[in-house]
N, C-alpha and C positions, 0 to 999 in steps of 0.2 A: 556515591562519590565518583566512582569510576565512570559511569555513564556521562555525568556532567563534565568531567575533565576530558573524556574522549572526544566530545563534541567540539571542544575549544583548544585542543592540543594538535594543531595541524602539522602534518609531517610525520606523525607517528601512526601507522596503519592500526586498525582495530585489533588484528591478531597479534601484532607486534607489541601493541600497547598493553594488551592483557598479559602476555608472557613476560614482558620487561618490567612492568610496574612493581611487582613484588621485590625483584632485585634492586630496583631503584630505591625503594623505601626501607629495605632491611637495615642498611647502614645508618639510615636517618632515624630509626625508632628512638624515641626519647628526646630527640631534638625539638626545638620550637617549630611550630607549624610554618611560620614564614620561611624558615631555612629550607624546609621540605619543599615548599612551593617554589622557592627560588631554584632549587635543583631540578625540579619538574620543567620549568621554563627553560632552564639551561639546556636540558636534554632535548626538549622539542626543538630548540634553536639548532643544536648540533645536528639533528636529523633532517634539517631543512624546513622546519615548521616556522610558523609565526605565532608564538605563544602569547598568551594573555599576560598582563602584569602579574607578578607573583602575589601582589596584595589582592587583586581580583580573585586569583585561585584560592587564597586563604578565606575570603568572604564567602565564596561558593561552598567551601568545605565547612565553615561554621554554620552557614544557613542549613545545609543538609543535616549536619549534626544536631542542630537545635530541633529540627523536625523529628529526629529519631529519639531524642531524650525528654521531649516536652512532657510526656506522661509521667516520667520519673520525677521531674521537678514538682509537678502538681501534687504528688504524694508526700513530697518532703515540706511543703508549706504548712505553716502552723494551722491547726484545726482541720486538716485533711485526714 
């Protein structure tokens, strides 16, 4: 997820992004994904970036997540 977001979060340098991301999301843990992505866009804008729409970030996240959990879903299907 970090790689995908880093490419599309202009204004946050790579090193800063890696160091700042955990601090950004710690207070957001447990919140709905869209609110976390809204915060990411807000922070990118605050640092001079031109962020994607938060909903685009959410879809990027969900697509990456799906790729990571597909094998688990297959084992849960009836007859597997």
